[in-house]
C-alpha positions as a Markdown table, in Angstrom:
| # | Residue | x | y | z |
|---|---|---|---|---|
| 1 | Met | -22.8 | 139.6 | 76.0 |
| 2 | Glu | -25.2 | 137.7 | 74.4 |
| 3 | Ile | -27.2 | 136.5 | 77.3 |
| 4 | Leu | -28.0 | 140.1 | 78.1 |
| 5 | Ile | -28.8 | 140.8 | 75.1 |
| 6 | Ile | -31.6 | 138.3 | 74.9 |
| 7 | Leu | -32.3 | 139.0 | 78.6 |
| 8 | Lys | -33.4 | 142.4 | 77.3 |
| 9 | Asn | -34.9 | 141.8 | 74.2 |
| 10 | Ile | -36.8 | 139.0 | 74.7 |
| 11 | Ile | -37.1 | 138.6 | 78.3 |
| 12 | Leu | -37.4 | 142.3 | 79.5 |
| 13 | Pro | -40.6 | 143.3 | 77.1 |
| 14 | Ile | -42.8 | 139.9 | 78.2 |
| 15 | Phe | -41.9 | 141.0 | 81.9 |
| 16 | Val | -42.9 | 145.0 | 80.8 |
| 17 | Ile | -46.2 | 143.6 | 79.7 |
| 18 | Met | -46.8 | 141.8 | 82.7 |
| 19 | Gly | -46.2 | 144.1 | 84.9 |
| 20 | Ile | -49.0 | 146.7 | 83.4 |
| 21 | Gly | -51.0 | 143.9 | 84.2 |
| 22 | Phe | -49.6 | 144.0 | 87.5 |
| 23 | Val | -50.5 | 147.5 | 88.5 |
| 24 | Leu | -53.7 | 147.9 | 86.2 |
| 25 | Glu | -54.9 | 144.8 | 88.5 |
| 26 | Lys | -53.0 | 146.8 | 92.1 |
| 27 | Lys | -55.2 | 149.8 | 90.9 |
| 28 | Phe | -58.7 | 148.6 | 89.6 |
| 29 | Ala | -59.3 | 145.1 | 91.0 |
| 30 | Leu | -59.9 | 144.1 | 87.2 |
| 31 | Asn | -61.9 | 141.0 | 87.1 |
| 32 | Val | -58.8 | 138.5 | 86.1 |
| 33 | Gln | -62.0 | 135.5 | 85.8 |
| 34 | Thr | -63.4 | 136.9 | 83.0 |
| 35 | Leu | -59.6 | 137.8 | 81.3 |
| 36 | Ala | -59.2 | 134.3 | 82.0 |
| 37 | Lys | -62.0 | 133.1 | 80.4 |
| 38 | Met | -62.0 | 135.8 | 77.5 |
| 39 | Asn | -58.2 | 134.0 | 76.8 |
| 40 | Ile | -59.6 | 130.3 | 77.3 |
| 41 | Tyr | -62.6 | 130.8 | 75.4 |
| 42 | Phe | -61.5 | 133.6 | 73.3 |
| 43 | Phe | -58.3 | 134.6 | 72.3 |
| 44 | Val | -56.4 | 131.3 | 72.5 |
| 45 | Pro | -58.8 | 129.4 | 70.2 |
| 46 | Gly | -58.7 | 132.0 | 67.5 |
| 47 | Phe | -54.8 | 132.0 | 67.7 |
| 48 | Ile | -54.3 | 128.5 | 67.2 |
| 49 | Phe | -57.4 | 128.1 | 64.4 |
| 50 | Val | -55.2 | 130.6 | 62.5 |
| 51 | Lys | -51.8 | 129.6 | 63.1 |
| 52 | Leu | -52.5 | 125.5 | 62.7 |
| 53 | Tyr | -54.7 | 127.1 | 59.5 |
| 54 | Ser | -51.9 | 129.2 | 57.7 |
| 55 | Thr | -48.4 | 126.9 | 58.4 |
| 56 | Gln | -47.5 | 123.3 | 57.0 |
| 57 | Ile | -47.8 | 120.7 | 59.3 |
| 58 | Ser | -46.5 | 117.3 | 58.3 |
| 59 | Met | -48.2 | 114.7 | 60.6 |
| 60 | Gln | -44.5 | 113.8 | 60.9 |
| 61 | Leu | -44.0 | 117.0 | 62.9 |
| 62 | Phe | -47.1 | 117.0 | 64.9 |
| 63 | Gly | -46.5 | 113.0 | 65.6 |
| 64 | Ser | -42.4 | 113.3 | 66.8 |
| 65 | Ile | -43.9 | 116.8 | 68.6 |
| 66 | Phe | -46.2 | 114.7 | 70.5 |
| 67 | Leu | -44.3 | 111.4 | 71.4 |
| 68 | Phe | -41.6 | 114.2 | 72.7 |
| 69 | Phe | -44.1 | 116.1 | 75.2 |
| 70 | Ile | -45.8 | 112.6 | 76.4 |
| 71 | Leu | -42.1 | 111.3 | 77.2 |
| 72 | Leu | -41.6 | 114.7 | 78.9 |
| 73 | Val | -44.2 | 114.9 | 81.3 |
| 74 | Val | -43.6 | 111.0 | 82.2 |
| 75 | Leu | -40.6 | 111.2 | 83.0 |
| 76 | Leu | -41.3 | 114.8 | 84.7 |
| 77 | Tyr | -43.8 | 112.9 | 86.5 |
| 78 | Val | -41.2 | 109.7 | 87.5 |
| 79 | Leu | -38.9 | 112.6 | 88.7 |
| 80 | Ser | -41.4 | 114.3 | 90.8 |
| 81 | Ile | -42.5 | 111.4 | 92.6 |
| 82 | Pro | -39.5 | 110.5 | 94.7 |
| 83 | Val | -39.1 | 114.2 | 95.5 |
| 84 | Ala | -42.2 | 114.4 | 97.1 |
| 85 | Arg | -41.5 | 111.4 | 99.1 |
| 86 | Tyr | -38.4 | 112.8 | 100.0 |
| 87 | Gln | -40.3 | 116.1 | 101.7 |
| 88 | His | -43.0 | 113.7 | 103.3 |
| 89 | Leu | -46.1 | 115.6 | 101.4 |
| 90 | Asp | -49.3 | 114.2 | 101.7 |
| 91 | Lys | -51.2 | 112.7 | 99.3 |
| 92 | Lys | -53.2 | 116.0 | 98.2 |
| 93 | Glu | -49.8 | 117.6 | 98.2 |
| 94 | Lys | -48.1 | 115.4 | 95.8 |
| 95 | Ile | -50.4 | 116.3 | 93.2 |
| 96 | Thr | -50.4 | 120.3 | 93.4 |
| 97 | Phe | -46.6 | 119.6 | 94.0 |
| 98 | Ser | -46.8 | 116.5 | 90.5 |
| 99 | Asn | -48.8 | 119.1 | 88.5 |
| 100 | Ser | -46.4 | 122.3 | 88.6 |
| 101 | Val | -43.6 | 120.3 | 87.5 |
| 102 | Met | -45.7 | 118.7 | 85.2 |
| 103 | Phe | -47.9 | 121.4 | 83.8 |
| 104 | Phe | -45.6 | 124.8 | 82.2 |
| 105 | Asn | -46.8 | 128.0 | 81.1 |
| 106 | Ser | -47.3 | 127.6 | 77.2 |
| 107 | Gly | -49.6 | 130.2 | 76.2 |
| 108 | Asn | -49.3 | 133.5 | 78.2 |
| 109 | Tyr | -45.5 | 133.0 | 78.1 |
| 110 | Gly | -44.2 | 130.5 | 76.1 |
| 111 | Val | -46.1 | 132.1 | 72.6 |
| 112 | Pro | -44.6 | 135.4 | 73.7 |
| 113 | Val | -40.6 | 134.1 | 74.1 |
| 114 | Asn | -41.4 | 132.1 | 70.5 |
| 115 | Asp | -42.6 | 135.2 | 68.8 |
| 116 | Leu | -40.1 | 136.9 | 70.1 |
| 117 | Val | -37.0 | 134.5 | 70.2 |
| 118 | Phe | -37.6 | 133.2 | 66.4 |
| 119 | Lys | -39.2 | 136.4 | 64.9 |
| 120 | Ser | -42.6 | 135.0 | 64.6 |
| 121 | Asp | -41.1 | 132.2 | 62.5 |
| 122 | Pro | -44.3 | 129.9 | 61.0 |
| 123 | Val | -42.2 | 126.5 | 61.8 |
| 124 | Ala | -41.2 | 127.3 | 65.1 |
| 125 | Met | -44.5 | 129.5 | 66.2 |
| 126 | Ser | -46.8 | 126.0 | 65.0 |
| 127 | Val | -44.3 | 123.8 | 67.3 |
| 128 | Gln | -45.2 | 125.9 | 70.0 |
| 129 | Val | -49.0 | 125.9 | 69.3 |
| 130 | Ile | -48.7 | 122.2 | 69.1 |
| 131 | Met | -47.1 | 122.4 | 72.8 |
| 132 | Leu | -49.8 | 124.8 | 73.8 |
| 133 | Thr | -52.7 | 122.9 | 72.9 |
| 134 | Leu | -50.9 | 119.5 | 74.4 |
| 135 | Gln | -50.6 | 121.5 | 77.7 |
| 136 | Asn | -54.2 | 122.9 | 77.7 |
| 137 | Ile | -55.6 | 119.0 | 76.6 |
| 138 | Phe | -53.4 | 117.8 | 79.3 |
| 139 | Leu | -54.3 | 120.1 | 82.2 |
| 140 | Phe | -57.9 | 120.0 | 81.3 |
| 141 | Ser | -58.3 | 116.4 | 81.7 |
| 142 | Tyr | -55.4 | 115.1 | 84.1 |
| 143 | Gly | -54.9 | 117.8 | 86.1 |
| 144 | Ile | -58.5 | 118.1 | 86.7 |
| 145 | Phe | -58.9 | 114.7 | 87.3 |
| 146 | Ser | -56.6 | 114.4 | 89.7 |
| 147 | Leu | -57.7 | 116.9 | 92.1 |
| 148 | Gln | -61.6 | 116.3 | 91.3 |
| 149 | Ser | -62.5 | 113.0 | 89.9 |
| 150 | Ala | -62.6 | 111.7 | 93.4 |
| 151 | Glu | -65.7 | 113.7 | 93.7 |
| 152 | Ile | -67.4 | 114.0 | 90.6 |
| 153 | Gly | -66.2 | 110.8 | 88.8 |
| 154 | Lys | -63.6 | 110.3 | 85.8 |
| 155 | Leu | -66.7 | 110.1 | 83.4 |
| 156 | Lys | -68.2 | 113.4 | 84.5 |
| 157 | Ala | -64.7 | 114.9 | 84.5 |
| 158 | Leu | -64.1 | 114.1 | 81.1 |
| 159 | Leu | -67.2 | 115.4 | 79.4 |
| 160 | Gly | -66.3 | 118.5 | 81.0 |
| 161 | Tyr | -63.2 | 119.3 | 79.1 |
| 162 | Phe | -65.2 | 118.6 | 75.9 |
| 163 | Arg | -66.5 | 122.2 | 76.5 |
| 164 | Met | -63.5 | 123.6 | 76.1 |
| 165 | Pro | -63.2 | 125.2 | 72.9 |
| 166 | Val | -59.1 | 124.7 | 72.2 |
| 167 | Leu | -59.9 | 121.0 | 71.3 |
| 168 | Tyr | -61.9 | 122.2 | 68.1 |
| 169 | Ala | -60.1 | 125.2 | 67.0 |
| 170 | Leu | -56.9 | 122.2 | 67.1 |
| 171 | Leu | -59.1 | 119.9 | 65.1 |
| 172 | Ala | -60.9 | 122.8 | 62.9 |
| 173 | Gly | -57.0 | 124.5 | 62.1 |
| 174 | Ile | -55.8 | 120.8 | 61.5 |
| 175 | Leu | -58.9 | 119.5 | 58.8 |
| 176 | Cys | -58.9 | 122.9 | 57.2 |
| 177 | Asn | -55.1 | 123.0 | 56.4 |
| 178 | Val | -54.9 | 119.8 | 55.5 |
| 179 | Leu | -58.1 | 119.4 | 53.1 |
| 180 | Asp | -57.2 | 123.4 | 51.9 |
| 181 | Val | -60.1 | 124.3 | 52.5 |
| 182 | Pro | -60.5 | 128.5 | 51.2 |
| 183 | Leu | -61.6 | 131.1 | 54.0 |
| 184 | Pro | -63.9 | 133.8 | 52.9 |
| 185 | Glu | -62.6 | 137.2 | 54.4 |
| 186 | Phe | -65.4 | 137.7 | 56.5 |
| 187 | Ile | -64.3 | 134.8 | 58.7 |
| 188 | Trp | -60.2 | 135.0 | 58.1 |
| 189 | Val | -60.1 | 138.7 | 58.9 |
| 190 | Pro | -61.9 | 138.4 | 62.3 |
| 191 | Ala | -59.9 | 135.5 | 63.1 |
| 192 | Asn | -56.7 | 137.0 | 62.1 |
| 193 | Tyr | -57.6 | 140.0 | 64.4 |
| 194 | Ile | -58.3 | 137.9 | 67.3 |
| 195 | Ala | -55.0 | 136.0 | 67.1 |
| 196 | Glu | -53.1 | 139.3 | 66.6 |
| 197 | Gly | -54.5 | 140.1 | 70.1 |
| 198 | Met | -53.9 | 136.9 | 72.3 |
| 199 | Ile | -50.5 | 137.7 | 73.4 |
| 200 | Ser | -51.1 | 141.3 | 74.7 |
| 201 | Val | -53.9 | 140.0 | 76.5 |
| 202 | Ala | -52.5 | 136.9 | 78.0 |
| 203 | Leu | -49.4 | 138.8 | 79.2 |
| 204 | Leu | -52.0 | 141.4 | 80.8 |
| 205 | Thr | -53.8 | 138.9 | 81.9 |
| 206 | Leu | -50.7 | 136.8 | 83.6 |
| 207 | Gly | -49.3 | 139.7 | 85.1 |
| 208 | Ala | -53.0 | 140.7 | 87.2 |
| 209 | Gln | -53.4 | 136.7 | 87.9 |
| 210 | Val | -50.1 | 137.2 | 89.9 |
| 211 | Ala | -50.6 | 140.1 | 91.7 |
| 212 | Asn | -53.6 | 138.4 | 93.4 |
| 213 | Leu | -51.1 | 135.2 | 94.5 |
| 214 | Arg | -50.7 | 135.0 | 98.0 |
| 215 | Leu | -47.4 | 133.9 | 99.9 |
| 216 | Thr | -47.8 | 131.3 | 102.6 |
| 217 | Ala | -46.7 | 128.2 | 101.9 |
| 218 | Gly | -43.0 | 126.4 | 102.9 |
| 219 | Leu | -40.6 | 127.2 | 100.8 |
| 220 | Ser | -38.6 | 124.1 | 100.7 |
| 221 | Lys | -41.1 | 122.5 | 98.7 |
| 222 | Val | -41.2 | 125.5 | 96.2 |
| 223 | Thr | -37.6 | 125.0 | 95.8 |
| 224 | Tyr | -37.4 | 121.3 | 94.7 |
| 225 | Ser | -40.7 | 122.7 | 92.4 |
| 226 | Leu | -38.2 | 125.4 | 90.7 |
| 227 | Leu | -35.7 | 122.6 | 90.4 |
| 228 | Leu | -37.6 | 120.2 | 88.5 |
| 229 | Arg | -39.8 | 122.4 | 86.5 |
| 230 | Leu | -37.4 | 125.0 | 85.5 |
| 231 | Met | -33.7 | 122.6 | 85.1 |
| 232 | Gly | -35.4 | 119.1 | 85.2 |
| 233 | Gly | -37.2 | 120.2 | 82.8 |
| 234 | Pro | -35.1 | 121.8 | 79.5 |
| 235 | Ile | -32.5 | 118.8 | 81.0 |
| 236 | Ile | -34.9 | 116.4 | 79.8 |
| 237 | Ala | -36.0 | 117.4 | 76.9 |
| 238 | Phe | -32.5 | 118.1 | 75.8 |
| 239 | Val | -31.7 | 114.4 | 76.2 |
| 240 | Ile | -35.1 | 113.4 | 74.4 |
| 241 | Ile | -34.2 | 116.3 | 71.4 |
| 242 | Lys | -31.0 | 114.4 | 71.0 |
| 243 | Leu | -32.2 | 110.5 | 71.1 |
| 244 | Phe | -34.8 | 111.7 | 68.6 |
| 245 | Gly | -32.3 | 113.3 | 66.4 |
| 246 | Met | -33.7 | 116.8 | 65.9 |
| 247 | Glu | -32.3 | 119.7 | 65.2 |
| 248 | Gly | -32.4 | 123.1 | 63.8 |
| 249 | Val | -35.3 | 125.4 | 65.0 |
| 250 | Ile | -37.8 | 122.6 | 65.5 |
| 251 | Ala | -35.7 | 121.3 | 68.2 |
| 252 | Gln | -34.8 | 125.3 | 69.8 |
| 253 | Ala | -38.5 | 125.5 | 69.9 |
| 254 | Leu | -38.8 | 122.5 | 71.9 |
| 255 | Leu | -36.3 | 122.8 | 74.3 |
| 256 | Ile | -37.4 | 126.5 | 75.1 |
| 257 | Ala | -40.6 | 125.4 | 75.2 |
| 258 | Ser | -40.1 | 123.1 | 77.7 |
| 259 | Ala | -38.5 | 125.4 | 80.2 |
| 260 | Met | -41.6 | 127.8 | 80.7 |
| 261 | Pro | -42.0 | 128.4 | 84.4 |
| 262 | Thr | -45.3 | 126.7 | 85.9 |
| 263 | Ser | -48.7 | 127.3 | 84.6 |
| 264 | Val | -50.9 | 129.7 | 86.3 |
| 265 | Asn | -53.9 | 127.9 | 85.0 |
| 266 | Ser | -52.0 | 124.8 | 87.8 |
| 267 | Ser | -52.7 | 127.3 | 90.8 |
| 268 | Val | -56.3 | 128.3 | 89.1 |
| 269 | Ile | -57.8 | 124.5 | 89.3 |
| 270 | Ala | -55.9 | 124.1 | 93.0 |
| 271 | Gln | -57.6 | 126.6 | 94.3 |
| 272 | Glu | -60.8 | 125.9 | 92.9 |
| 273 | Tyr | -61.0 | 122.8 | 94.0 |
| 274 | Asp | -59.5 | 123.3 | 97.5 |
| 275 | Asn | -56.2 | 121.8 | 96.9 |
| 276 | His | -53.7 | 123.1 | 98.8 |
| 277 | Pro | -53.7 | 126.3 | 97.0 |
| 278 | Ala | -51.3 | 128.4 | 98.7 |
| 279 | Leu | -48.7 | 126.0 | 98.2 |
| 280 | Ala | -49.5 | 126.1 | 93.9 |
| 281 | Ala | -49.4 | 130.0 | 94.2 |
| 282 | Gln | -46.6 | 130.3 | 95.9 |
| 283 | Ile | -44.6 | 127.6 | 93.0 |
| 284 | Val | -46.8 | 129.9 | 90.2 |
| 285 | Leu | -44.8 | 133.1 | 91.8 |
| 286 | Phe | -41.4 | 132.3 | 92.1 |
| 287 | Ser | -41.3 | 129.8 | 89.1 |
| 288 | Thr | -42.3 | 132.7 | 86.6 |
| 289 | Leu | -40.0 | 135.3 | 88.4 |
| 290 | Ile | -36.7 | 133.0 | 88.0 |
| 291 | Ser | -38.1 | 132.1 | 84.8 |
| 292 | Ser | -36.3 | 135.2 | 83.8 |
| 293 | Ile | -33.1 | 133.8 | 84.3 |
| 294 | Thr | -33.7 | 130.5 | 83.3 |
| 295 | Val | -35.6 | 131.0 | 80.3 |
| 296 | Thr | -32.6 | 133.4 | 79.0 |
| 297 | Leu | -29.6 | 130.6 | 79.9 |
| 298 | Thr | -32.4 | 128.0 | 78.1 |
| 299 | Ile | -32.5 | 130.3 | 74.6 |
| 300 | Tyr | -28.6 | 131.1 | 74.9 |
| 301 | Phe | -28.0 | 127.3 | 75.2 |
| 302 | Ala | -30.2 | 126.4 | 72.3 |
| 303 | Arg | -28.8 | 128.6 | 70.1 |
| 304 | Leu | -25.6 | 127.4 | 71.1 |
| 305 | Phe | -26.1 | 123.6 | 71.0 |
| 306 | Leu | -29.2 | 123.0 | 68.6 |
């Protein structure tokens, strides 16, 4: 059965490396903060630069993905508001709840899934890299604004994002690609080494992060978040894809990208700014576990209908 093949060949390998990270964290108490910083400041920027530099991406494709992303997160946010009100969440809980729905794990979960599904297809990976970059920009701008701006102000929160290397890796990759800038071997070779290490280190980090999550929040709030993130996300994405007339690899990659579980970083920023961190952590944990089923079904659905 194809669903079982997808589960075995695509989802299981991801959870194997995550499991290793989980065990290593429990046994050796890894410095997860250092691992996370290595991803954010070293592996992810290198990966983004290499993929955007080495793949031909038209501005039309970039524009389409950008518009798709904006529509997706806006609609998810709009849906999350009445659901949060229905649960009678307080103001701070509403922020954590909405963030858990809008921010999905495009990096250390989405990239490996894309790589396994599309066999390292450059077009599919370019779609995922753009989604990853947009998610990072969105998370470290609006995501932090929603939690931090009341304390330090929006301008200071915005300036803090410009210290993140992801934005500059994106710009450098696109500019060098468009301008056809030749890179010397002493730059290109180490850049590729960095990019190749991103997936394994990202999954290892994700496993270690999950090992540190603590469960104390109510399950009803978690359930609604999972329904919107793991089911609502792909459904909305499918409608947008059809409205845009997208098809083939690009359509499949976008649909699968929209099905990723809640971003671990949504829990990280909730913890850092003390905004119901227990709720955020529980959502991330259950979202990651249940995604093994929902992402498998989304991959099957994408292959069948797109």
